[in-house]
Gaussian input, Z-matrix of N, CA and C with variables (Angstrom, degrees):
# hf/3-21g

backbone

0 1
 N
 C     1     B1
 C     2     B2     1     A1
 N     3     B3     2     A2     1     D1
 C     4     B4     3     A3     2     D2
 C     5     B5     4     A4     3     D3
 N     6     B6     5     A5     4     D4
 C     7     B7     6     A6     5     D5
 C     8     B8     7     A7     6     D6
 N     9     B9     8     A8     7     D7
 C    10    B10     9     A9     8     D8
 C    11    B11    10    A10     9     D9
 N    12    B12    11    A11    10    D10
 C    13    B13    12    A12    11    D11
 C    14    B14    13    A13    12    D12
 N    15    B15    14    A14    13    D13
 C    16    B16    15    A15    14    D14
 C    17    B17    16    A16    15    D15
 N    18    B18    17    A17    16    D16
 C    19    B19    18    A18    17    D17
 C    20    B20    19    A19    18    D18
 N    21    B21    20    A20    19    D19
 C    22    B22    21    A21    20    D20
 C    23    B23    22    A22    21    D21
 N    24    B24    23    A23    22    D22
 C    25    B25    24    A24    23    D23
 C    26    B26    25    A25    24    D24
 N    27    B27    26    A26    25    D25
 C    28    B28    27    A27    26    D26
 C    29    B29    28    A28    27    D27
 N    30    B30    29    A29    28    D28
 C    31    B31    30    A30    29    D29
 C    32    B32    31    A31    30    D30
 N    33    B33    32    A32    31    D31
 C    34    B34    33    A33    32    D32
 C    35    B35    34    A34    33    D33
 N    36    B36    35    A35    34    D34
 C    37    B37    36    A36    35    D35
 C    38    B38    37    A37    36    D36
 N    39    B39    38    A38    37    D37
 C    40    B40    39    A39    38    D38
 C    41    B41    40    A40    39    D39
 N    42    B42    41    A41    40    D40
 C    43    B43    42    A42    41    D41
 C    44    B44    43    A43    42    D42
 N    45    B45    44    A44    43    D43
 C    46    B46    45    A45    44    D44
 C    47    B47    46    A46    45    D45
 N    48    B48    47    A47    46    D46
 C    49    B49    48    A48    47    D47
 C    50    B50    49    A49    48    D48
 N    51    B51    50    A50    49    D49
 C    52    B52    51    A51    50    D50
 C    53    B53    52    A52    51    D51
 N    54    B54    53    A53    52    D52
 C    55    B55    54    A54    53    D53
 C    56    B56    55    A55    54    D54
 N    57    B57    56    A56    55    D55
 C    58    B58    57    A57    56    D56
 C    59    B59    58    A58    57    D57
 N    60    B60    59    A59    58    D58
 C    61    B61    60    A60    59    D59
 C    62    B62    61    A61    60    D60
 N    63    B63    62    A62    61    D61
 C    64    B64    63    A63    62    D62
 C    65    B65    64    A64    63    D63
 N    66    B66    65    A65    64    D64
 C    67    B67    66    A66    65    D65
 C    68    B68    67    A67    66    D66
 N    69    B69    68    A68    67    D67
 C    70    B70    69    A69    68    D68
 C    71    B71    70    A70    69    D69
 N    72    B72    71    A71    70    D70
 C    73    B73    72    A72    71    D71
 C    74    B74    73    A73    72    D72
 N    75    B75    74    A74    73    D73
 C    76    B76    75    A75    74    D74
 C    77    B77    76    A76    75    D75
 N    78    B78    77    A77    76    D76
 C    79    B79    78    A78    77    D77
 C    80    B80    79    A79    78    D78
 N    81    B81    80    A80    79    D79
 C    82    B82    81    A81    80    D80
 C    83    B83    82    A82    81    D81
 N    84    B84    83    A83    82    D82
 C    85    B85    84    A84    83    D83
 C    86    B86    85    A85    84    D84
 N    87    B87    86    A86    85    D85
 C    88    B88    87    A87    86    D86
 C    89    B89    88    A88    87    D87
 N    90    B90    89    A89    88    D88
 C    91    B91    90    A90    89    D89
 C    92    B92    91    A91    90    D90
 N    93    B93    92    A92    91    D91
 C    94    B94    93    A93    92    D92
 C    95    B95    94    A94    93    D93
 N    96    B96    95    A95    94    D94
 C    97    B97    96    A96    95    D95
 C    98    B98    97    A97    96    D96
 N    99    B99    98    A98    97    D97
 C   100   B100    99    A99    98    D98
 C   101   B101   100   A100    99    D99
 N   102   B102   101   A101   100   D100
 C   103   B103   102   A102   101   D101
 C   104   B104   103   A103   102   D102
 N   105   B105   104   A104   103   D103
 C   106   B106   105   A105   104   D104
 C   107   B107   106   A106   105   D105
 N   108   B108   107   A107   106   D106
 C   109   B109   108   A108   107   D107
 C   110   B110   109   A109   108   D108
 N   111   B111   110   A110   109   D109
 C   112   B112   111   A111   110   D110
 C   113   B113   112   A112   111   D111
 N   114   B114   113   A113   112   D112
 C   115   B115   114   A114   113   D113
 C   116   B116   115   A115   114   D114
 N   117   B117   116   A116   115   D115
 C   118   B118   117   A117   116   D116
 C   119   B119   118   A118   117   D117

   B1=1.4635
   B2=1.5488
   B3=1.3113
   B4=1.4421
   B5=1.5299
   B6=1.3213
   B7=1.4401
   B8=1.5575
   B9=1.3280
   B10=1.4544
   B11=1.5634
   B12=1.3165
   B13=1.4510
   B14=1.5407
   B15=1.3142
   B16=1.4774
   B17=1.5241
   B18=1.3438
   B19=1.4744
   B20=1.5478
   B21=1.3056
   B22=1.4543
   B23=1.5185
   B24=1.3470
   B25=1.4312
   B26=1.5550
   B27=1.3221
   B28=1.4348
   B29=1.5202
   B30=1.2927
   B31=1.5158
   B32=1.5195
   B33=1.3668
   B34=1.4547
   B35=1.5194
   B36=1.3286
   B37=1.4442
   B38=1.5138
   B39=1.3245
   B40=1.4503
   B41=1.5306
   B42=1.3313
   B43=1.4607
   B44=1.5446
   B45=1.3425
   B46=1.4755
   B47=1.5201
   B48=1.3529
   B49=1.4325
   B50=1.5483
   B51=1.3310
   B52=1.4469
   B53=1.5366
   B54=1.3689
   B55=1.4619
   B56=1.5519
   B57=1.3183
   B58=1.4629
   B59=1.5254
   B60=1.3192
   B61=1.4693
   B62=1.5213
   B63=1.3231
   B64=1.4482
   B65=1.5139
   B66=1.3181
   B67=1.4463
   B68=1.5241
   B69=1.3209
   B70=1.4659
   B71=1.5293
   B72=1.3091
   B73=1.4713
   B74=1.5163
   B75=1.3240
   B76=1.4654
   B77=1.5405
   B78=1.3257
   B79=1.4610
   B80=1.5359
   B81=1.3161
   B82=1.4950
   B83=1.5186
   B84=1.3355
   B85=1.4488
   B86=1.5488
   B87=1.3338
   B88=1.4456
   B89=1.5390
   B90=1.3445
   B91=1.4484
   B92=1.5347
   B93=1.3272
   B94=1.4436
   B95=1.5300
   B96=1.3714
   B97=1.4514
   B98=1.5224
   B99=1.3550
   B100=1.4348
   B101=1.5029
   B102=1.3309
   B103=1.4440
   B104=1.5205
   B105=1.3061
   B106=1.4723
   B107=1.5241
   B108=1.3213
   B109=1.4670
   B110=1.5395
   B111=1.2893
   B112=1.4723
   B113=1.5346
   B114=1.2808
   B115=1.4763
   B116=1.4961
   B117=1.2852
   B118=1.4621
   B119=1.4945
   A1=106.97
   A2=116.00
   A3=120.59
   A4=111.56
   A5=116.58
   A6=118.96
   A7=110.74
   A8=117.22
   A9=121.21
   A10=108.67
   A11=116.07
   A12=120.06
   A13=112.39
   A14=118.04
   A15=120.25
   A16=109.06
   A17=114.20
   A18=120.40
   A19=107.25
   A20=116.54
   A21=122.41
   A22=108.08
   A23=115.52
   A24=121.85
   A25=108.58
   A26=116.97
   A27=122.40
   A28=108.50
   A29=115.28
   A30=121.53
   A31=109.63
   A32=116.48
   A33=123.03
   A34=114.68
   A35=118.22
   A36=122.87
   A37=109.38
   A38=117.55
   A39=121.55
   A40=110.19
   A41=115.09
   A42=121.27
   A43=106.37
   A44=116.93
   A45=118.88
   A46=110.52
   A47=117.55
   A48=121.14
   A49=110.93
   A50=116.31
   A51=121.32
   A52=113.09
   A53=116.49
   A54=120.85
   A55=112.98
   A56=118.00
   A57=120.64
   A58=111.43
   A59=118.37
   A60=120.17
   A61=113.63
   A62=118.26
   A63=120.06
   A64=114.36
   A65=117.71
   A66=122.84
   A67=111.36
   A68=115.77
   A69=122.06
   A70=109.73
   A71=114.45
   A72=120.49
   A73=108.37
   A74=114.84
   A75=120.19
   A76=107.02
   A77=114.69
   A78=120.86
   A79=110.86
   A80=116.59
   A81=123.62
   A82=115.89
   A83=116.79
   A84=119.92
   A85=110.09
   A86=115.51
   A87=120.14
   A88=108.65
   A89=116.05
   A90=121.27
   A91=107.56
   A92=116.07
   A93=121.69
   A94=106.77
   A95=115.93
   A96=122.71
   A97=106.20
   A98=115.49
   A99=122.62
   A100=110.65
   A101=118.06
   A102=123.21
   A103=109.50
   A104=117.67
   A105=122.52
   A106=108.62
   A107=115.96
   A108=120.93
   A109=109.63
   A110=114.20
   A111=119.48
   A112=106.42
   A113=114.29
   A114=120.97
   A115=111.10
   A116=112.37
   A117=112.80
   A118=112.57
   D1=134.37
   D2=177.62
   D3=-76.59
   D4=147.87
   D5=178.71
   D6=-98.48
   D7=13.91
   D8=175.51
   D9=-66.17
   D10=137.57
   D11=175.86
   D12=78.79
   D13=14.33
   D14=178.83
   D15=-109.31
   D16=138.16
   D17=175.07
   D18=-126.64
   D19=144.04
   D20=-178.59
   D21=-128.23
   D22=137.46
   D23=175.62
   D24=-130.36
   D25=137.25
   D26=174.30
   D27=-120.13
   D28=128.54
   D29=-179.95
   D30=52.18
   D31=42.55
   D32=177.89
   D33=68.72
   D34=17.53
   D35=177.45
   D36=-119.87
   D37=125.46
   D38=178.64
   D39=-65.66
   D40=135.15
   D41=178.34
   D42=-102.32
   D43=118.39
   D44=177.66
   D45=-60.31
   D46=145.98
   D47=-178.60
   D48=-57.26
   D49=-32.61
   D50=-179.57
   D51=-64.61
   D52=-17.02
   D53=-178.17
   D54=-106.45
   D55=0.40
   D56=-176.57
   D57=-58.36
   D58=-42.73
   D59=-177.25
   D60=-69.55
   D61=-21.18
   D62=-175.42
   D63=-112.09
   D64=0.78
   D65=179.59
   D66=-84.17
   D67=128.43
   D68=-179.59
   D69=-97.38
   D70=142.05
   D71=174.40
   D72=-91.43
   D73=144.32
   D74=179.11
   D75=-113.09
   D76=154.89
   D77=178.70
   D78=-56.36
   D79=136.68
   D80=-179.45
   D81=63.28
   D82=15.03
   D83=178.38
   D84=-81.48
   D85=136.41
   D86=-179.60
   D87=-78.52
   D88=135.65
   D89=176.75
   D90=-125.08
   D91=137.15
   D92=178.00
   D93=-128.07
   D94=125.36
   D95=179.83
   D96=-119.77
   D97=123.74
   D98=-179.99
   D99=-117.12
   D100=131.26
   D101=176.96
   D102=-116.25
   D103=119.43
   D104=177.96
   D105=-72.98
   D106=138.02
   D107=177.35
   D108=-134.09
   D109=161.62
   D110=178.12
   D111=-104.93
   D112=150.21
   D113=176.27
   D114=-150.65
   D115=176.06
   D116=179.65
   D117=-170.99

């Protein structure tokens, strides 16, 4: 699956794609993943 059009936020802070591989998750931390889609 491509990661194009995906945004991630941890604890209400956007995580840049360049930091995805090095960002650690903490216990009870909120994560939000958004996938952009097309419609019509």
